[in-house]
N, CA, C and O of each residue as an XYZ file, in Angstrom:
916
protein
N      59.726     24.155    131.048
C      60.227     25.319    130.239
C      59.012     26.020    129.763
O      58.102     25.382    129.233
N      58.948     27.446    129.944
C      57.770     28.137    129.529
C      57.755     28.381    127.971
O      58.790     28.245    127.319
N      56.611     28.728    127.413
C      56.536     28.740    125.988
C      57.385     29.821    125.302
O      57.829     29.622    124.171
N      57.619     30.973    125.976
C      58.475     31.992    125.372
C      59.951     31.499    125.339
O      60.698     31.786    124.404
N      60.321     30.772    126.361
C      61.683     30.239    126.371
C      61.796     29.208    125.284
O      62.835     29.191    124.623
N      60.876     28.380    125.037
C      60.901     27.336    123.948
C      60.954     28.034    122.588
O      61.681     27.584    121.703
N      60.222     29.089    122.407
C      60.174     29.859    121.145
C      61.528     30.502    120.914
O      62.015     30.506    119.784
N      62.170     31.062    121.981
C      63.465     31.757    121.825
C      64.588     30.688    121.547
O      65.672     31.075    121.110
N      64.380     29.481    121.766
C      65.351     28.426    121.496
C      65.526     28.092    119.998
O      66.475     27.427    119.581
N      64.499     28.623    119.178
C      64.497     28.267    117.777
C      65.281     29.345    117.007
O      65.519     30.449    117.496
N      65.680     28.957    115.750
C      66.302     30.028    114.903
C      65.247     30.960    114.335
O      65.536     32.133    114.100
N      64.047     30.481    114.110
C      63.049     31.385    113.571
C      62.686     32.475    114.513
O      62.716     33.637    114.109
N      62.343     32.196    115.740
C      61.968     33.161    116.733
C      62.963     33.644    117.730
O      62.634     34.482    118.570
N      64.186     33.143    117.671
C      65.162     33.379    118.679
C      65.662     34.738    118.844
O      66.158     35.088    119.914
N      65.560     35.533    117.838
C      66.061     36.880    117.869
C      65.086     37.957    118.376
O      65.417     39.131    118.543
N      63.832     37.454    118.612
C      62.762     38.423    119.048
C      62.731     38.566    120.562
O      63.194     37.677    121.275
N      62.196     39.663    121.057
C      62.085     39.947    122.513
C      60.981     39.036    123.150
O      60.041     38.599    122.486
N      61.148     38.795    124.399
C      60.012     38.033    125.081
C      58.688     38.753    124.924
O      57.659     38.091    124.789
N      58.665     40.062    124.935
C      57.468     40.817    124.823
C      56.807     40.615    123.401
O      55.582     40.564    123.296
N      57.593     40.510    122.378
C      57.097     40.237    121.011
C      56.572     38.790    120.956
O      55.504     38.536    120.399
N      57.292     37.892    121.510
C      56.883     36.409    121.477
C      55.610     36.179    122.275
O      54.833     35.265    121.997
N      55.413     37.062    123.308
C      54.158     36.864    124.205
C      52.907     36.998    123.248
O      51.858     36.442    123.573
N      52.983     37.636    122.220
C      51.923     37.767    121.265
C      51.463     36.364    120.753
O      50.292     36.163    120.432
N      52.391     35.441    120.691
C      52.030     34.108    120.193
C      51.455     33.151    121.241
O      50.766     32.182    120.923
N      51.772     33.469    122.520
C      51.422     32.484    123.551
C      49.900     32.134    123.553
O      49.581     30.957    123.723
N      48.967     33.066    123.378
C      47.566     32.596    123.398
C      47.203     31.677    122.231
O      46.168     31.013    122.294
N      47.976     31.614    121.213
C      47.680     30.793    120.015
C      48.450     29.430    120.111
O      48.260     28.570    119.251
N      49.274     29.238    121.101
C      50.058     27.996    121.174
C      49.178     26.807    121.744
O      48.340     26.997    122.625
N      49.412     25.645    121.216
C      48.836     24.491    121.762
C      49.973     23.410    121.954
O      50.908     23.306    121.160
N      49.827     22.656    123.016
C      50.907     21.631    123.270
C      50.360     20.266    122.814
O      49.204     19.905    123.036
N      51.258     19.556    122.178
C      50.960     18.169    121.810
C      52.073     17.255    122.211
O      53.248     17.620    122.156
N      51.708     16.067    122.616
C      52.741     15.099    123.003
C      52.555     13.775    122.130
O      51.445     13.405    121.746
N      53.708     13.114    121.857
C      53.697     11.971    121.087
C      54.664     10.866    121.678
O      55.776     11.129    122.136
N      54.120      9.617    121.616
C      54.997      8.533    122.123
C      55.940      8.066    121.020
O      55.719      8.370    119.848
N      56.965      7.345    121.377
C      57.920      6.805    120.413
C      57.193      6.086    119.380
O      56.355      5.241    119.696
N      57.485      6.394    118.028
C      56.934      5.723    116.855
C      55.457      6.119    116.564
O      54.790      5.557    115.695
N      54.994      7.129    117.353
C      53.624      7.592    117.072
C      53.663      8.566    115.898
O      54.536      9.430    115.816
N      52.680      8.407    114.978
C      52.557      9.252    113.839
C      52.156     10.626    114.246
O      51.202     10.771    115.011
N      52.847     11.680    113.767
C      52.508     13.052    113.970
C      51.540     13.505    112.829
O      50.460     14.036    113.089
N      51.951     13.284    111.616
C      51.026     13.403    110.477
C      51.403     12.538    109.334
O      52.513     12.007    109.308
N      50.537     12.370    108.389
C      50.752     11.547    107.206
C      50.764     12.348    105.998
O      50.093     13.379    105.948
N      51.493     11.948    104.992
C      51.481     12.563    103.658
C      49.947     12.728    103.142
O      49.168     11.776    103.145
N      49.633     13.878    102.750
C      48.260     14.218    102.307
C      47.422     14.848    103.393
O      46.382     15.418    103.065
N      47.791     14.793    104.666
C      47.032     15.475    105.713
C      46.997     16.960    105.526
O      47.916     17.471    104.886
N      46.009     17.734    106.027
C      46.084     19.193    105.931
C      47.242     19.690    106.711
O      47.561     19.163    107.777
N      47.897     20.729    106.182
C      49.075     21.384    106.734
C      48.500     22.655    107.379
O      48.407     23.684    106.710
N      48.123     22.608    108.632
C      47.478     23.766    109.233
C      48.145     24.293    110.432
O      47.571     25.124    111.135
N      49.442     23.818    110.734
C      50.102     24.374    111.909
C      51.603     24.157    111.743
O      52.076     23.263    111.042
N      52.300     25.021    112.425
C      53.752     24.832    112.617
C      54.059     24.174    113.892
O      53.432     24.489    114.904
N      55.025     23.237    113.916
C      55.400     22.517    115.160
C      56.744     22.996    115.665
O      57.682     23.132    114.879
N      56.858     23.251    116.940
C      58.158     23.667    117.527
C      58.414     22.583    118.553
O      57.606     22.272    119.428
N      59.698     21.992    118.360
C      60.011     20.927    119.352
C      60.581     21.319    120.594
O      61.654     21.921    120.634
N      59.900     21.001    121.660
C      60.359     21.288    123.048
C      61.180     20.136    123.596
O      62.129     20.344    124.352
N      60.812     18.916    123.212
C      61.471     17.760    123.754
C      61.305     16.674    122.631
O      60.322     16.660    121.889
N      62.361     15.740    122.552
C      62.236     14.630    121.627
C      62.781     14.878    120.241
O      63.522     15.829    119.991
N      62.400     14.021    119.379
C      62.852     14.125    118.027
C      61.877     13.587    116.959
O      61.127     12.658    117.260
N      61.855     14.096    115.804
C      60.965     13.648    114.722
C      61.788     13.241    113.509
O      62.917     13.687    113.306
N      61.165     12.367    112.708
C      61.776     12.092    111.416
C      60.675     12.310    110.393
O      59.504     11.991    110.596
N      61.146     12.898    109.233
C      60.305     13.016    108.034
C      60.625     11.972    107.070
O      61.790     11.833    106.698
N      59.640     11.186    106.612
C      60.029     10.061    105.765
C      58.969      9.808    104.763
O      57.874     10.368    104.820
N      59.300      8.968    103.854
C      58.299      8.414    102.801
C      58.480      6.928    102.842
O      59.503      6.407    103.287
N      57.442      6.247    102.356
C      57.449      4.725    102.305
C      57.019      4.267    101.033
O      55.989      4.734    100.548
N      57.735      3.342    100.387
C      57.373      2.837     99.102
C      56.182      1.856     99.217
O      55.767      1.495    100.318
N      55.661      1.448     98.087
C      54.527      0.514     98.150
C      55.035     -0.799     98.676
O      54.244     -1.603     99.168
N      56.266     -1.040     98.597
C      56.812     -2.359     99.158
C      57.227     -2.276    100.639
O      57.701     -3.241    101.238
N      57.020     -1.053    101.200
C      57.238     -0.875    102.642
C      58.669     -0.395    102.932
O      59.061     -0.381    104.099
N      59.433     -0.019    101.969
C      60.776      0.544    102.173
C      60.748      1.944    102.605
O      60.080      2.761    101.971
N      61.443      2.288    103.663
C      61.409      3.657    104.179
C      62.574      4.475    103.730
O      63.676      3.931    103.660
N      62.435      5.685    103.430
C      63.467      6.601    103.071
C      63.215      7.850    104.032
O      62.149      8.465    104.017
N      64.227      8.158    104.823
C      64.173      9.293    105.725
C      64.708     10.461    105.014
O      65.778     10.375    104.411
N      63.966     11.644    105.052
C      64.405     12.836    104.385
C      65.068     13.843    105.358
O      66.035     14.506    104.982
N      64.572     13.958    106.569
C      65.153     14.977    107.471
C      64.729     14.516    108.888
O      63.739     13.820    109.114
N      65.618     14.997    109.834
C      65.359     14.845    111.262
C      65.069     16.199    111.812
O      65.550     17.205    111.292
N      64.276     16.244    112.873
C      64.105     17.498    113.731
C      64.329     17.130    115.168
O      63.856     16.100    115.649
N      65.078     18.007    115.869
C      65.302     17.801    117.241
C      64.923     19.022    118.016
O      64.312     19.923    117.442
N      65.236     19.111    119.251
C      64.838     20.121    120.149
C      65.329     21.478    119.627
O      66.490     21.624    119.246
N      64.402     22.494    119.616
C      64.732     23.854    119.037
C      64.501     23.961    117.613
O      64.610     25.074    117.098
N      64.174     22.885    116.855
C      63.788     22.941    115.476
C      62.277     23.273    115.272
O      61.457     23.013    116.154
N      61.956     23.808    114.182
C      60.497     23.829    113.796
C      60.272     22.851    112.662
O      61.182     22.519    111.903
N      59.039     22.404    112.570
C      58.738     21.310    111.593
C      57.373     21.650    110.955
O      56.492     22.205    111.612
N      57.225     21.318    109.718
C      55.934     21.441    109.036
C      55.824     22.765    108.216
O      54.760     23.090    107.688
N      56.976     23.527    108.127
C      56.867     24.843    107.477
C      56.643     24.617    105.921
O      55.986     25.436    105.278
N      57.160     23.575    105.370
C      57.035     23.492    103.914
C      55.589     23.255    103.504
O      55.087     23.967    102.634
N      54.897     22.283    104.097
C      53.437     22.066    103.794
C      52.641     23.251    104.170
O      51.694     23.605    103.468
N      53.001     23.920    105.311
C      52.216     25.053    105.753
C      52.119     26.229    104.747
O      51.105     26.908    104.590
N      53.297     26.393    104.081
C      53.268     27.612    103.140
C      53.224     27.129    101.666
O      53.312     27.960    100.762
N      53.094     25.836    101.409
C      52.882     25.319     99.992
C      51.378     25.720     99.571
O      50.435     25.707    100.362
N      51.291     26.073     98.235
C      49.909     26.437     97.818
C      48.818     25.397     98.121
O      47.662     25.764     98.335
N      49.164     24.136     98.141
C      48.164     23.099     98.303
C      47.847     22.915     99.791
O      46.812     22.326    100.103
N      48.716     23.404    100.761
C      48.542     23.367    102.184
C      48.185     21.951    102.606
O      47.237     21.709    103.352
N      49.003     21.013    102.085
C      48.910     19.607    102.600
C      50.306     19.178    102.967
O      51.304     19.758    102.538
N      50.341     18.119    103.794
C      51.696     17.508    104.080
C      52.274     16.697    102.956
O      51.570     15.931    102.299
N      53.554     16.866    102.736
C      54.137     16.170    101.578
C      55.010     14.945    101.971
O      55.533     14.214    101.130
N      55.127     14.777    103.313
C      55.947     13.686    103.945
C      55.133     13.140    105.103
O      54.200     13.782    105.586
N      55.496     11.962    105.534
C      55.048     11.433    106.776
C      56.033     11.911    107.912
O      57.240     11.990    107.685
N      55.541     12.197    109.023
C      56.420     12.501    110.218
C      55.983     11.628    111.471
O      54.818     11.502    111.846
N      57.033     11.077    112.026
C      56.878     10.160    113.208
C      57.791     10.609    114.273
O      58.874     11.133    114.011
N      57.342     10.400    115.537
C      58.191     10.625    116.663
C      59.248      9.573    116.811
O      58.904      8.396    116.703
N      60.485      9.875    117.046
C      61.566      8.977    117.252
C      61.851      8.623    118.734
O      62.605      7.709    119.066
N      61.211      9.391    119.557
C      61.392      9.279    121.014
C      60.076      9.939    121.598
O      59.262     10.446    120.827
N      59.878      9.928    122.953
C      58.813     10.697    123.514
C      59.017     12.165    123.260
O      60.018     12.753    123.669
N      58.044     12.758    122.573
C      58.159     14.108    122.093
C      57.080     15.062    122.459
O      55.901     14.712    122.495
N      57.487     16.279    122.735
C      56.556     17.333    123.122
C      56.771     18.470    122.151
O      57.900     18.904    121.920
N      55.636     18.968    121.562
C      55.690     20.060    120.621
C      54.766     21.131    121.066
O      53.793     20.864    121.771
N      55.044     22.343    120.674
C      54.071     23.470    120.652
C      53.724     23.715    119.198
O      54.576     23.694    118.310
N      52.407     23.955    118.985
C      51.916     24.209    117.668
C      51.336     25.587    117.509
O      50.764     26.145    118.445
N      51.481     26.128    116.343
C      50.879     27.458    116.027
C      50.095     27.327    114.771
O      50.611     26.818    113.776
N      48.904     27.752    114.773
C      48.023     27.693    113.562
C      48.514     28.586    112.485
O      49.199     29.568    112.771
N      48.184     28.283    111.203
C      48.636     29.056    110.103
C      48.233     30.525    110.133
O      49.083     31.385    109.902
N      47.021     30.833    110.397
C      46.559     32.251    110.344
C      47.276     33.104    111.417
O      47.845     34.155    111.122
N      47.225     32.599    112.709
C      47.914     33.516    113.671
C      49.477     33.595    113.381
O      50.098     34.605    113.711
N      50.084     32.563    112.786
C      51.500     32.649    112.500
C      51.696     33.657    111.375
O      52.618     34.468    111.467
N      50.859     33.654    110.284
C      50.998     34.528    109.218
C      50.874     36.023    109.771
O      51.673     36.893    109.422
N      49.906     36.244    110.585
C      49.783     37.578    111.160
C      51.018     38.051    111.927
O      51.482     39.185    111.809
N      51.495     37.142    112.686
C      52.758     37.444    113.505
C      53.877     37.759    112.640
O      54.590     38.741    112.845
N      54.064     36.887    111.600
C      55.213     37.027    110.698
C      55.125     38.417    109.941
O      56.131     39.074    109.675
N      53.903     38.788    109.633
C      53.799     40.068    108.888
C      54.130     41.275    109.853
O      54.574     42.326    109.392
N      53.927     41.118    111.059
C      54.237     42.172    112.008
C      55.771     42.159    112.419
O      56.332     43.139    112.910
N      56.385     40.947    112.168
C      57.852     40.905    112.629
C      58.646     40.379    111.411
O      58.795     39.168    111.248
N      59.129     41.251    110.597
C      59.804     40.879    109.418
C      61.122     40.039    109.615
O      61.541     39.269    108.750
N      61.738     40.252    110.825
C      62.934     39.562    111.147
C      62.654     37.981    111.254
O      63.426     37.136    110.801
N      61.419     37.691    111.927
C      61.082     36.342    112.038
C      60.638     35.811    110.633
O      60.852     34.634    110.342
N      60.047     36.632    109.794
C      59.712     36.176    108.433
C      60.892     35.754    107.713
O      60.903     34.688    107.098
N      61.990     36.613    107.761
C      63.237     36.312    107.089
C      63.733     35.007    107.596
O      64.011     34.129    106.779
N      63.867     34.800    108.866
C      64.258     33.489    109.383
C      63.491     32.260    108.897
O      64.021     31.170    108.682
N      62.225     32.532    108.747
C      61.322     31.454    108.250
C      61.651     31.071    106.773
O      61.673     29.903    106.384
N      61.899     32.125    106.007
C      62.333     31.902    104.639
C      63.654     31.213    104.517
O      63.888     30.422    103.604
N      64.521     31.527    105.457
C      65.830     30.865    105.432
C      65.661     29.442    105.820
O      66.330     28.582    105.247
N      64.792     29.127    106.777
C      64.500     27.782    107.163
C      63.957     26.917    106.038
O      64.318     25.748    105.908
N      63.048     27.530    105.193
C      62.463     26.793    104.087
C      63.513     26.598    102.964
O      63.511     25.584    102.266
N      64.456     27.655    102.805
C      65.511     27.500    101.882
C      66.518     26.394    102.261
O      67.057     25.677    101.418
N      66.738     26.307    103.610
C      67.654     25.239    104.132
C      67.052     23.803    103.858
O      67.768     22.854    103.539
N      65.739     23.719    104.000
C      65.189     22.377    103.731
C      65.263     22.074    102.230
O      65.452     20.907    101.886
N      65.133     23.007    101.342
C      65.308     22.811     99.923
C      66.656     22.390     99.573
O      66.839     21.466     98.782
N      67.647     23.052    100.151
C      69.096     22.665     99.892
C      69.369     21.250    100.401
O      70.055     20.465     99.745
N      68.853     20.954    101.515
C      69.030     19.530    102.022
C      68.483     18.539    101.074
O      69.110     17.512    100.816
N      67.239     18.831    100.502
C      66.663     17.974     99.618
C      67.570     17.761     98.331
O      67.825     16.653     97.858
N      68.017     18.965     97.833
C      68.858     18.842     96.648
C      70.134     18.106     96.871
O      70.545     17.331     96.007
N      70.802     18.312     98.016
C      71.978     17.622     98.426
C      71.750     16.135     98.466
O      72.557     15.335     97.992
N      70.598     15.789     99.060
C      70.294     14.316     99.239
C      70.101     13.655     97.915
O      70.560     12.538     97.676
N      69.416     14.358     97.060
C      69.173     13.801     95.673
C      70.503     13.621     94.918
O      70.779     12.561     94.357
N      71.320     14.696     94.922
C      72.621     14.562     94.222
C      73.497     13.592     94.768
O      74.295     12.995     94.045
N      73.400     13.359     96.151
C      74.255     12.337     96.825
C      73.862     10.933     96.285
O      74.737     10.111     96.015
N      72.563     10.672     96.134
C      72.092      9.402     95.619
C      72.562      9.238     94.197
O      72.873      8.116     93.798
N      72.631     10.270     93.425
C      73.040     10.148     91.988
C      74.614     10.010     91.888
O      75.119      9.342     90.986
N      75.332     10.627     92.793
C      76.775     10.758     92.472
C      77.638      9.880     93.423
O      78.771      9.558     93.067
N      77.155      9.502     94.569
C      77.990      8.780     95.542
C      77.637      7.368     95.711
O      76.465      7.011     95.585
N      78.608      6.513     95.999
C      78.335      5.154     96.305
C      77.825      5.065     97.792
O      77.809      6.079     98.490
N      77.419      3.881     98.257
C      76.875      3.820     99.574
C      77.824      4.270    100.656
O      77.393      4.937    101.596
N      79.108      3.935    100.566
C      80.121      4.348    101.479
C      80.180      5.870    101.578
O      80.214      6.421    102.678
N      80.191      6.564    100.404
C      80.187      7.987    100.392
C      78.969      8.585    100.961
O      79.012      9.601    101.654
N      77.846      7.938    100.661
C      76.484      8.404    101.206
C      76.493      8.340    102.759
O      76.054      9.261    103.448
N      77.008      7.220    103.254
C      77.049      7.013    104.678
C      77.987      8.147    105.363
O      77.655      8.789    106.359
N      79.153      8.283    104.700
C      80.102      9.292    105.216
C      79.409     10.698    105.215
O      79.481     11.449    106.187
N      78.777     10.988    104.138
C      78.130     12.318    104.017
C      76.988     12.544    105.084
O      76.838     13.614    105.673
N      76.222     11.464    105.266
C      75.149     11.539    106.230
C      75.693     11.708    107.631
O      75.139     12.511    108.382
N      76.731     11.015    108.034
C      77.277     11.172    109.389
C      77.897     12.586    109.546
O      77.776     13.181    110.616
N      78.520     13.099    108.559
C      79.084     14.435    108.638
C      78.065     15.475    108.785
O      78.235     16.411    109.565
N      76.920     15.340    108.003
C      75.857     16.282    108.050
C      75.153     16.213    109.400
O      74.791     17.246    109.963
N      74.954     14.995    109.928
C      74.338     14.889    111.289
C      75.250     15.491    112.336
O      74.750     16.135    113.258
N      76.545     15.321    112.251
C      77.490     15.783    113.217
C      77.492     17.301    113.154
O      77.637     17.962    114.182
N      77.325     17.891    111.904
C      77.332     19.372    111.810
C      76.069     19.914    112.479
O      76.127     20.958    113.128
N      74.922     19.228    112.337
C      73.662     19.810    112.879
C      73.327     19.419    114.259
O      72.729     20.203    114.996
N      73.708     18.162    114.672
C      73.390     17.622    115.952
C      74.571     17.160    116.734
O      74.409     16.346    117.643
N      75.741     17.627    116.438
C      76.973     17.192    117.124
C      77.203     17.823    118.388
O      76.816     18.978    118.562
N      77.807     17.169    119.308
C      78.318     17.786    120.554
C      79.808     17.311    120.746
O      80.134     16.131    120.615
N      80.612     18.239    121.042
C      82.013     18.050    121.221
C      82.336     17.060    122.382
O      81.740     17.236    123.444
N      83.162     16.112    122.282
C      83.632     15.202    123.331
C      85.197     15.262    123.393
O      85.805     15.844    122.496
N      85.810     14.716    124.356
C      87.215     14.693    124.376
C      87.848     13.906    123.244
O      89.031     14.074    122.947
N      87.071     13.059    122.622
C      87.573     12.174    121.588
C      87.034     12.491    120.187
O      87.426     11.841    119.218
N      86.169     13.452    120.074
C      85.595     13.631    118.797
C      84.272     14.493    118.887
O      84.096     15.386    119.717
N      83.378     14.111    117.932
C      81.978     14.775    117.956
C      80.962     13.726    117.997
O      80.918     12.906    117.080
N      80.144     13.674    118.972
C      79.031     12.700    119.146
C      77.808     13.302    118.577
O      77.494     14.476    118.774
N      77.117     12.458    117.857
C      75.812     12.916    117.317
C      74.733     12.615    118.377
O      74.571     11.481    118.828
N      73.981     13.717    118.766
C      73.140     13.646    119.926
C      71.905     12.675    119.569
O      71.422     11.981    120.464
N      71.454     12.636    118.404
C      70.338     11.782    118.044
C      70.750     10.280    118.272
O      71.861      9.852    117.958
N      69.819      9.562    118.812
C      70.018      8.086    118.915
C      69.480      7.425    117.694
O      68.284      7.513    117.412
N      70.347      6.754    116.949
C      70.054      6.237    115.635
C      70.351      4.713    115.520
O      71.436      4.271    115.897
N      69.463      3.980    115.040
C      69.758      2.568    114.840
C      70.465      2.546    113.446
O      70.307      3.470    112.649
N      71.246      1.467    113.178
C      71.799      1.271    111.814
C      70.721      1.137    110.759
O      70.979      1.439    109.594
N      69.501      0.690    111.123
C      68.378      0.590    110.146
C      67.884      2.017    109.824
O      67.488      2.306    108.695
N      67.915      2.911    110.851
C      67.566      4.321    110.527
C      68.532      5.037    109.668
O      68.151      5.842    108.818
N      69.848      4.743    109.887
C      70.846      5.313    108.998
C      70.690      4.750    107.598
O      70.835      5.497    106.631
N      70.416      3.532    107.455
C      70.121      2.944    106.153
C      68.925      3.677    105.477
O      68.989      3.990    104.289
N      67.852      3.942    106.230
C      66.788      4.645    105.567
C      67.138      6.089    105.141
O      66.554      6.638    104.207
N      68.117      6.683    105.862
C      68.479      8.033    105.620
C      69.318      8.083    104.325
O      69.215      9.082    103.612
N      70.137      7.080    103.973
C      70.859      7.086    102.807
C      70.236      6.230    101.667
O      70.863      6.053    100.622
N      69.084      5.734    101.853
C      68.309      5.012    100.782
C      69.105      3.784    100.371
O      69.352      3.575     99.184
N      69.492      3.006    101.297
C      70.259      1.750    101.084
C      69.780      0.678    102.009
O      69.118      0.935    103.014
N      70.134     -0.546    101.644
C      69.696     -1.677    102.494
C      70.592     -1.655    103.763
O      71.695     -1.108    103.741
N      70.101     -2.252    104.848
C      70.816     -2.218    106.110
C      72.131     -3.012    105.931
O      73.165     -2.678    106.509
N      72.048     -4.068    105.115
C      73.234     -4.943    104.985
C      74.329     -4.121    104.277
O      75.483     -4.178    104.704
N      74.024     -3.380    103.238
C      74.915     -2.558    102.553
C      75.537     -1.465    103.498
O      76.752     -1.267    103.530
N      74.705     -0.824    104.204
C      75.160      0.239    105.177
C      76.034     -0.354    106.170
O      77.077      0.221    106.481
N      75.675     -1.513    106.720
C      76.527     -2.182    107.749
C      77.928     -2.441    107.134
O      78.939     -2.238    107.805
N      77.984     -2.886    105.867
C      79.311     -3.079    105.277
C      80.067     -1.828    105.134
O      81.277     -1.795    105.360
N      79.360     -0.742    104.745
C      80.087      0.530    104.647
C      80.534      1.064    105.923
O      81.588      1.699    105.976
N      79.755      0.841    107.053
C      80.138      1.301    108.401
C      81.335      0.460    108.853
O      82.213      0.993    109.531
N      81.404     -0.756    108.525
C      82.400     -1.613    109.118
C      83.767     -1.138    108.925
O      84.586     -1.215    109.841
N      84.064     -0.639    107.753
C      85.370      0.063    107.426
C      85.703      1.215    108.334
O      86.815      1.339    108.847
N      84.655      2.100    108.528
C      84.863      3.224    109.387
C      85.095      2.836    110.860
O      85.932      3.417    111.551
N      84.344      1.860    111.300
C      84.454      1.411    112.664
C      85.801      0.683    112.875
O      86.428      0.873    113.917
N      86.220     -0.072    111.997
C      87.485     -0.868    112.062
C      88.682      0.057    112.146
O      89.630     -0.215    112.882
N      88.647      1.148    111.399
C      89.746      2.096    111.329
C      89.787      3.039    112.474
O      90.801      3.690    112.727
N      88.626      3.123    113.213
C      88.545      4.047    114.348
C      88.029      5.379    113.974
O      87.941      6.239    114.851
N      87.672      5.638    112.735
C      87.189      6.926    112.279
C      85.843      7.282    112.970
O      85.541      8.429    113.297
N      85.046      6.162    113.164
C      83.760      6.258    113.805
C      83.592      5.211    114.896
O      84.109      4.098    114.796
N      82.874      5.580    115.917
C      82.477      4.579    116.908
C      80.959      4.578    117.085
O      80.273      5.536    116.729
N      80.469      3.508    117.631
C      78.966      3.434    117.778
C      78.676      2.649    119.082
O      79.003      1.472    119.233
N      78.046      3.384    119.995
C      77.645      2.751    121.296
C      76.385      3.419    121.795
O      76.188      4.629    121.686
N      75.539      2.560    122.349
C      74.253      3.034    122.850
C      73.437      3.858    121.876
O      72.807      4.862    122.207
N      73.498      3.342    120.607
C      72.759      3.925    119.460
C      73.182      5.301    119.198
O      72.374      6.085    118.700
N      74.364      5.666    119.486
C      74.931      7.044    119.202
C      76.207      6.882    118.461
O      77.098      6.155    118.901
N      76.321      7.548    117.333
C      77.663      7.644    116.557
C      78.475      8.722    117.081
O      78.020      9.786    117.501
N      79.775      8.378    117.034
C      80.810      9.479    117.403
C      81.835      9.433    116.305
O      82.320      8.360    115.947
N      82.180     10.616    115.751
C      83.093     10.717    114.660
C      84.427     11.175    115.337
O      84.504     12.188    116.033
N      85.471     10.332    115.065
C      86.851     10.674    115.614
C      87.794     11.150    114.570
O      88.795     11.801    114.867
N      87.484     10.832    113.342
C      88.346     11.251    112.187
C      87.515     11.772    111.039
O      87.240     11.036    110.092
N      87.093     13.076    111.107
C      86.260     13.587    110.008
C      86.897     13.591    108.711
O      86.227     13.497    107.682
N      88.255     13.703    108.703
C      88.992     13.773    107.489
C      88.783     12.461    106.645
O      88.695     12.476    105.417
N      88.715     11.349    107.400
C      88.466     10.055    106.702
C      87.121      9.977    106.015
O      86.967      9.433    104.921
N      86.117     10.571    106.741
C      84.775     10.626    106.125
C      84.709     11.543    105.037
O      84.041     11.245    104.047
N      85.382     12.726    105.110
C      85.485     13.677    103.990
C      86.076     13.016    102.742
O      85.599     13.210    101.623
N      87.075     12.271    102.964
C      87.735     11.587    101.850
C      86.769     10.640    101.207
O      86.668     10.600     99.981
N      86.033      9.852    102.022
C      85.149      8.873    101.428
C      83.964      9.532    100.763
O      83.413      8.987     99.806
N      83.557     10.693    101.245
C      82.421     11.423    100.669
C      82.758     11.984     99.345
O      81.905     12.103     98.466
N      84.117     12.367     99.178
C      84.540     13.005     97.936
C      85.140     12.196     96.876
O      85.508     12.677     95.805
N      85.240     10.860     97.215
C      85.713      9.951     96.238
C      84.786      9.856     94.961
O      83.569      9.894     95.143
N      85.241      9.745     93.799
C      84.389      9.560     92.675
C      83.680      8.194     92.602
O      82.922      7.942     91.665
C-alpha cells in the first residue's frame, strides 16, 4: 500500500486530497516492529507521529511490582503518539509495545506542524483525536472508581467492539487478538478475577472466545452488567 493511501485511511488525514497528502510523503519514514518489541518507553523524546499501516500497538504503564495496566490500543488506520508530541514537555507519557508484527509510517514534529498549519481541516481532526484520547482516559478512570470487575470487563468489551468490531452472522467480533491476561491489564484487575467475570458471560452465551478473539452475541447483557451499581 502506498504512503498516500495509508494516510487517507486515517481519521486525521482521510479527508484531504492525494495532492495535499503528497506534501507529507518526503517526510515519511517507515519503521517495523516484531511482536512484543518496544516502540518507545515512558520518558523518551516525543519527536514523531506514528501511523499504523499493519499490526497493532498497546499503550501501557507498569508498576514497580511489574503489574501492567493497558491504557489504549491502536490498530490499522490509527495514529499514535499525538499526546506526547503536542505536550509542552515533548516526552512520551506511556510505554508503547507492538502486539503483532507491525509496520508504521512516522512523521517528524516540525514537518507535521507545518502541514497542519496549511491544512486546518487536518488540524481539527488532530484536535478531535487528542480530545478522544482524553475522554477515554477519563472514562477508564471513572470506570475503575465506579464499576466492579464484572462491569469493567463488560465496559471494556463493549468499547473494543465499538472501535474494532466487525459484524458477523452471530454478533460482533473484536478484530484485535487479545489474551485474557491482556484484557485483565486493560481493566486493571488480576487475570483470575477477570476470568471469573468472563465465565458468566461465556456460560450465558453473551460472549464467546476463540482463537484469542472475543465475539459479542448479546450486547444488552453487557450493557446491563456495565450499568449495575
